[in-house]
Every structure is written in C-alpha cells, then in structure tokens.
C-alpha positions as CSV (number, residue, x, y, z in Angstrom):
1,M,172.7,131.3,181.5
2,S,173.9,132.7,178.5
3,Q,172.3,134.8,175.5
4,P,174.7,135.7,172.5
5,P,174.9,139.7,172.2
6,N,174.6,139.1,168.4
7,P,172.4,136.0,167.4
8,D,172.9,134.5,164.6
9,P,170.5,132.4,162.4
10,A,173.1,130.2,161.2
11,N,173.6,128.5,164.6
12,Y,170.4,127.7,164.8
13,S,170.6,124.4,162.5
14,K,174.1,123.7,163.8
15,R,173.0,123.5,167.5
16,R,169.2,121.6,166.6
17,E,171.7,119.2,164.2
18,Y,174.1,118.4,167.4
19,A,171.6,118.3,170.1
20,L,169.2,115.8,167.8
21,A,172.2,113.4,167.4
22,K,173.6,113.5,170.9
23,K,174.3,110.4,172.4
24,Y,174.5,109.8,175.8
25,A,176.8,106.8,177.4
26,E,176.0,103.5,176.8
27,G,174.6,102.5,180.8
28,L,172.1,105.0,180.3
29,R,169.8,102.6,177.9
30,P,167.4,102.3,177.7
31,T,166.1,105.5,179.1
32,V,164.9,108.4,178.3
33,Q,168.2,111.4,177.4
34,I,166.6,114.1,175.8
35,V,163.3,115.6,174.1
36,L,163.2,117.7,171.8
37,M,160.3,120.1,170.9
38,D,160.0,122.4,168.0
39,W,157.1,125.1,167.5
40,H,156.5,128.2,165.3
41,L,156.5,131.6,167.3
42,P,154.5,134.5,166.1
43,G,156.5,136.7,163.7
44,G,158.1,133.6,161.8
45,V,160.5,132.2,164.5
46,V,160.7,128.6,165.2
47,A,161.6,127.7,168.6
48,T,163.0,124.5,169.6
49,V,163.2,123.4,173.5
50,L,165.6,120.8,174.7
51,A,165.6,119.1,177.9
52,A,168.1,116.3,179.3
53,F,168.3,113.8,181.7
54,D,170.6,115.4,184.1
55,G,168.9,118.4,184.4
56,A,170.3,120.6,181.3
57,A,168.3,122.4,179.1
58,S,168.0,124.8,176.0
59,V,166.1,127.1,173.8
60,Y,167.0,127.8,170.6
61,M,165.6,130.4,168.1
62,S,165.6,130.4,164.5
63,D,166.1,133.9,164.6
64,G,169.8,133.1,166.2
65,S,168.5,133.9,169.6
66,E,169.3,131.5,172.2
67,F,169.6,130.2,176.2
68,V,172.1,127.8,177.5
69,G,173.4,126.8,180.4
70,G,170.3,127.9,182.7
71,G,169.9,124.1,184.3
72,K,173.3,124.7,185.7
73,S,172.5,128.1,187.4
74,A,168.4,128.5,187.8
75,G,166.8,125.5,189.8
76,S,163.7,126.3,188.6
77,I,165.3,125.1,184.9
78,R,166.8,122.4,186.1
79,D,163.4,121.2,187.8
80,A,161.3,122.0,184.3
81,S,163.7,119.9,182.3
82,M,163.4,117.1,184.6
83,Q,159.5,117.2,184.9
84,A,159.7,117.1,181.2
85,I,162.2,113.9,181.0
86,E,159.9,112.3,183.2
87,I,156.9,113.3,181.4
88,A,158.4,112.0,177.7
89,G,158.9,108.6,179.7
90,R,155.1,107.9,180.4
91,S,154.6,109.4,176.8
92,L,156.7,106.7,174.9
93,G,153.9,104.7,172.9
94,V,152.8,107.9,171.1
95,F,156.1,107.7,169.3
96,G,157.8,106.4,166.5
97,E,160.3,106.2,163.9
98,V,161.7,108.9,162.7
99,L,161.4,109.3,159.3
100,T,162.7,113.5,159.1
101,T,163.5,115.5,161.5
102,R,162.2,118.6,159.3
103,L,160.8,121.4,161.4
104,P,157.0,121.7,161.7
105,E,154.7,122.9,159.2
106,P,153.0,126.4,160.7
107,G,150.7,125.4,163.1
108,E,152.1,122.0,164.1
109,A,154.8,120.9,166.7
110,C,157.1,118.3,166.8
111,F,158.4,116.4,169.2
112,Y,161.7,114.0,169.7
113,I,162.8,112.1,172.5
114,R,166.2,110.1,172.3
115,Y,165.6,106.8,173.8
116,G,168.8,104.8,174.4
117,A,170.3,104.9,171.0
118,D,167.2,105.5,169.5
119,L,165.5,108.7,168.3
120,L,161.9,108.6,168.0
121,R,159.5,111.3,166.9
122,A,155.9,112.4,167.5
123,V,153.9,115.6,165.6
124,A,150.8,117.5,167.4
125,T,149.2,120.3,165.9
126,D,149.2,123.7,167.7
127,K,145.0,123.3,167.8
128,E,144.8,120.4,170.0
129,L,147.8,121.4,171.9
130,R,146.0,124.2,172.9
131,L,142.8,122.7,174.0
132,G,144.7,119.7,175.5
133,T,142.9,117.1,173.4
134,D,146.7,115.8,172.4
135,P,148.2,113.1,174.2
136,L,151.4,115.0,174.1
137,T,149.7,118.0,175.6
138,D,151.5,117.5,179.3
139,L,154.8,116.8,177.1
140,G,154.3,120.5,175.4
141,D,153.0,122.0,178.4
142,A,156.3,120.6,180.2
143,M,158.6,121.8,177.1
144,Q,156.8,125.3,177.2
145,N,157.6,125.7,180.9
146,I,161.1,125.4,180.0
147,Y,161.0,128.2,177.7
148,T,158.9,130.2,180.4
149,Q,161.8,129.6,183.2
150,Y,163.8,130.9,180.7
151,R,162.3,134.5,180.1
152,L,161.7,135.1,183.9
153,H,165.2,134.6,184.5
154,E,166.3,136.0,181.8
155,P,168.8,139.8,183.0
156,Q,166.2,142.4,182.5
157,Q,167.1,143.9,179.4
158,K,167.3,148.0,178.9
159,Q,165.1,149.7,176.9
160,A,166.1,151.5,174.0
161,P,165.3,155.3,174.6
C-alpha cells in the first residue's frame, strides 16, 4: 500500500479518468470488471473508491491523497473489493447508460460499473444511503468498507509536536 508523501490534487482527475476508461480482456465479458463510487467527505474533499474484479482496490481523493496497492498486500482490502464486485453484479438493474462522468453534487454519490465493454452509472442521495432506503445502499456500504480497510491498514503517522 502506498500513499504519496506530497499529495498532488492534479493527479486526482487523471487517476479517476483512467479508472473510468480502463477496459480489461475481452474474455471477461459480460462481467462486472470495476466499480467506482464518488462521494463528498467532510471538508469539501471528494473521495473516489475503485474495486476491481481481481481484488485490486484504490482510493483517490480530490486533495491528492490516495491509497493504492492494498488489494495485493492486505487480504481484508482484497476481500472488500471482491465483495463490492459481487454486490455490483446483483445491482445491475439500477444502473443505466452513462451520459456524464461528472463528480457528484454535494449530498449525492455516483456509482459507475464497467460491465464488459459498457460503462454504466447510477446516482443515490447520501440521505437515502444512510437511511438504507436506496437500492444502492449495500453497494455503497461495500465501497465505503474498502476505504475503511485502507484506513485500518494505514501506517500510524507520528503526531506533529
């Protein structure tokens, strides 16, 4: 797992765009290959969490912070990623054609699924996700669990004096 020592916010858009455009081998069709979830964190930061069919998982934040490589080194992160992919496969009926890959408005979360060659999108409100009334609640919880697992495996930072 790695996080750059000096986060660069300019990298966020590049990483997110790359993740949304990534296509895997033809032999994987039609399966869920990736899931992306974008949502607002306190303080105006947008978090993007990626889960891939092979257990890879990443977290990118609009302030330039990122967590990558955990799916290879931490079983709990890999398991969380695989769980998100499984739930996404059961949630396909909620997704539709991608008309935009814009970031969510405050108060909403955007989900993207790469299903074969297709990129699909769904939007939920934070309120309905918290209340458990949105059909994407389980997927949202699974994606947030990836973020949580990274935070649990993050090396303890020394506190500034």
